[in-house]
N, C-alpha and C positions, 0 to 999 in steps of 0.2 A: 330512574325514569321519572318524568314529570307526571303530575296528576292528569294534565291535559292529554298526554300521549297514552296514558293508561286508559282513560275514558274512550279515546279514539279506538284503541286496539280492542277494547271490550265491545264497542259498537260493531266493529268489523266481525268479531267473533259471533255476535248475535245474528248478523246478516248471514254468515256461513251456516249457522245452526238452522235458521229459517229455511235456507235453501235445501237442506238435507232432512228437515223434519225433526230436528233434535231440540229438546227443551234447553234453552240457554242457561237456565238456572241450575241445571245439573252439572255445570262446569264451574269449579272454584276459580275465582279471580284472586290470585295471590300476589302479595308484595312483601318484601323484606326490608326492614329498617334497622340500621345499626345505631344503637343508643349508647352514649357515653354518660358518665356521671356528672358532667358539668355543662350548664347552659352558658358559662362564661367563655370558654374556648373550645367549642366542639371542633373536632378534626374535620378538615374538608380537603377537597382535591381541586386542582386547577381545571378550568373548563377545557374540554377536549380529551382529558384523561379518562380512560374507561375504568375508573376506580370508584369505590363507594364513598359516600359522604357520611361522616359520623355526626349525629345530632344529639344535642342535649335533651333532657326529658321534656321541657316545654315545647321545643320545636318538633320533637317526635310526636307528642300528643296532637299538635296542630296538623301535622302532615298526615297522621292516621285518619283524622276527621276528613281531610280533603280526599284521601284515597277511598274512604268509605262512600263519600258523596259521589266519587267517580265510578263506583261500582265494585270496589274490592270486597271480597267476602271472606278472605283469609289473610291475616296479617301475621307475619313472622317477625319477632323482635330478637335481636342478638345484642348482648351486652358487650361493649367494647371498653377497654381500660381507658381511664380509671373509673372504676365503679366504687362508690363509697361503702361497700358492704361485701363480705365474703359470701353472702347468699344472693347471688346475682338474680336468680329467678324470682325470689321474694322481692328484691328491690325493684325489678321491672314491673312486677304485679302491683306494687304499692305506688310507685312513682309515675307509671305510664298507663297500665291497663285499667286500674280502678278509676282514675279520673276520666278516662275516655268512656268507659262504660257508664259512668254517672251522667256524662253529657248526653250520651245516646239515649239513656233512660228518660231524660227530660226533653228530648227533641222529637221531631217528627220522623227521624230516621231510624230504621231498624238495622241490625247488624248485617243484613244482606243488601244494604244500600238502597232499599226501596222506601218510598214515602208511605 
């Protein structure tokens, strides 16, 4: 899903919440990103196929930032081969999560997408 579509769906959800009197911040806005160990040749799919795209760490970090700006409050990362470590969760934390959190800490954005 594109970040534009995610932001649009989030806005529609906010409208529905307003209509029924529900706090929209009580609903998690989730995205899943598949991360491979290489920025050189990340796996991708052809347009029109309903299959996920695999991103390298740099592209994943950039996309996470765009999804947070679009309102995502919950990001799920999945390691896709090849990963240069047998400790996939630790690798994701070091290569993707920690750099994103450092950028968030230095920016005007919070983890819940609000300024």
